[in-house]
Every structure is written in structure tokens, then in C-alpha cells.
N, C-alpha and C positions, 0 to 999 in steps of 0.2 A: 959661592952658592948664595942665592937670595934668601932673605929672612923667611919668606913664605914657602920656600922650596925645601923639600925633604928628599934626601938621597939615601935610600936604604942599602944595606949590604948586598941585596939582590940586584942592585943597580937600577931599580925602578924608581924614577923621579916623578914626584907628584906634588901638587899644591895642597898643603894641609888645611887651607881655608875652605876650598871647594871640593877637595879630595879628587880633583880631576887630573889627568896626565899633564905633566909640566910642559911637554912638547906642544900642547895645544894652546899654551898661553902666548906664544910668540914674543915679540919685543915689548908690546904693551901688555905685560903679563898681569898687572894688577887691575883686573876688571871683575874680580870675584864679588865685589860689593854691589855690582850692577845687576839689576833685574833683567834676566834674559827673557824677553817677550816671546821669542820663538819657542824656547824650551818650555816656558810656562804654558803656551798655547798647545804645544805638543802633549804636555801632561794633561791639560784639560780635555783635549781631544781623546786621549787614551782613557781618561776617567769616564768620559761620555760614552765611549765605545763599550767599556766594561759594564757600565750601568745599563746600556741598551741590551747588551748580551745577557745580563742577568734577568732583566725584565722579560726578554724573549723566552728564556729558559723557563721562568716561572709561569708565563702564559700557557705554555704547552704542558708543563708538568702538572699544574693545578687542575687542568681539564682532564688530563690522563688520570690523576689521582681521584677526581670526583667520580669518574666512571668506574674506577677500581673499587671505590668505596660502595658504590651502588651494587656492584657484583657481589660484595660480601653480604648484602642484605637480601640476596635472591631467595634463600630458604624462607625468610620471614615473609617475603612477597608471595611465595607460593602458598604458604599457610593461610595468609589473609585471603588469597584468591579462592582457595578451597572452601573457606567459610562463606565467602560471598556466593559461590556456586550453590552451596546448600541453602543459603537464604533465598536465592533466586528461585530454587525449586519449590520452597515452602510458600512463596508469595505468588506463584504462577503455576501454570499447567505444563511447564517445560520439564522434560525428562533429564536424567543425569547426562545422557549423550548430548542433548540439545544445549546444555550449558557449558559444554567443553570448549566453546569458542573463547571463554575467558582464560582458560589455561593455555590455549594456543596463542592468545594475545600476549600472555606473559612469556611464553617460550620465545616468541619473536622479539619481545622487548629485551630480554636477557641477551639474546644473540646480537642485537643491535648495539647495546651498551658495550659489549665486548669488542665489537667492530669499531665503534667510535673511540674506545680507549686506545686501540692500536693505531688509529688514523692520526691521533695527536703525536704519537711517537714517530710515525712516518713523516708527518708534516714538519716536525722539528728539524729534520735533516734536509728538507727541500729548499732549493734556492728560489728566490722570488722571481716569477715570470708569469706569463699568461696562463700557462698550464697549471701553475699553483693556484691561481684564482679560480679556475674551473674546478679543481679538486676541492677547494674550500667552499665553493658554492654547493657542491654535492654533499659535502660534509655537513654544512649548515642546514640544508634541506632535510637530511636524515635526522639531525639532532632536534630540529623543531618538531618533526613528525613524531619522534620518540617521546618528547615531552607532552605532546597533545594526547598520544595514546595513554601515557602514564596518568594524565589527568582524568581521562575517561574511566580508567580502571579504579580510580579513587572515588568516583561518584557513588553516593549512597544508592541503595536499591529502593526504587519506588515502584510499587505494584503496577500503577497505571502507565509507567514509562519504560517498562522492561523491554518491550518490543523495539521502542525507539533507541534505547541504549544498546541493545544487541546489534542493531543495524549499524549504528555509529562505530561500535567497536570492531565489527567485521570489516567495514569499509577502511577504517584507519589501519587495521592489522595488515590488510592487503597492500595498502599504500606504503606503509613502513617497510614491509618486506621487499617491495619493488624498489624503493629508494636505496635500500641496503645492497641489493643486487647491482644497481646502477653504479654505486660507489665502488664496490669490489671489482666489478668487471672493468670499469674504466681505469682503475688503479693497476690492475694486472695487465691490461692492454698497453697502458703507458710504459710499463716496465719492459714488455716484449718489444715495443716499438722504439724504445730508447727516448721517450718524450720527457722523462723526468730528469731534472738537473739537481744534483745534490751538493751541499756545502762541504761535504767530505767525500773521500773515496770509499764507497761502501764495499769495495772489493778487498780492502785491506784486512 
């Protein structure tokens, strides 16, 4: 038995230098001090894949978590909106019914954030292809519209600009609602038609 060879009672022979199977050493057994470029490259490739996999996971998780956090602030948003509705009444001749457009906008906003949250969970499992790009385009359109509506709802009430603000909010609310429907309908249709390809078997 060679110096670097170890033969245990279980009959498993291995090299104690590299801890690899002795059978793989062949006749030129002492190559344990040599740097194995292929093994090193394989290790680097594996590290790169692991890093890319982690970055991909964090990309989707962070966006999912952001919308989840927004959902937790819904009650606060509704309270702020109610105060803004009262303020709008006090600074204009609008009735309580006429300022309900603000609450409706928040209702749509909350629904859309919930939808967006789950689209990131859905997208995480999608394989990359042209259909995925279409899905992400619809997702991005909705997300941008949601942020624009959110900014409008944060605008301070100015008596001379209430009519203008109301129209902007109404228009954006309709647009946001329509973009949500487009995203949901296309996603559901894709499932029925078998257009989506997944990285895992979702039937498991």
C-alpha cells in the first residue's frame, strides 16, 4: 500500500491527501498537489450559479415584500384619505358623495398592490421566454401606473386645483384598473392555453 493510500476495515481505499477514491488515481497516483483547473472552473461555475440563483430569488422576494409591506399600511392610507376627503369638502363645494372618488382610488390601489405582490411570486417560477417578457411588460405597466396614482393621492389639497386633481385621479384610477384586468386576464388565459413554462413542475 502506498504512503498516501489508506485502506480502512470497510475496504474503502482513498487518498488521505485529497480524500478522493484511490481508484481514480491510476498509475500516476501522486497528482494531489496539482491544481485541477477543470475542478476549479467547475467550482467557480457552481459558485456563480449559486450567486445568480440567490440574486434572482432576492430580486423577486424584495419586490414581493415591498408590496406586502404596503398592504400592511392600508389602514393608515384609508385614514389619511378620509381626512383628505373632509379637507376637500371644506375647501370646495363638493359633497361627501362627490369626494368618494378618492376612496375608490385607494380601493383600486390596494387591489393592485395585492395583485402585484403575487405576480412576483408567479414570475419567480416562470422560465425565461417571449411570453415571460410580455408578462413582465404588463407587470411593469401596472406597477408604474400604481406609483403614479399613489403620487396623485399624496398631493396636497389646493382649493383652486381641486377640479384638476379630481380629473387626474379619476383618469388614473380607470387606467390602473384596466391595466390590472389586462394582467390578470392574460395570466389566466396563458394558464388555460398552456403558454407558461415553469422552472419547476407546479403539479407536484
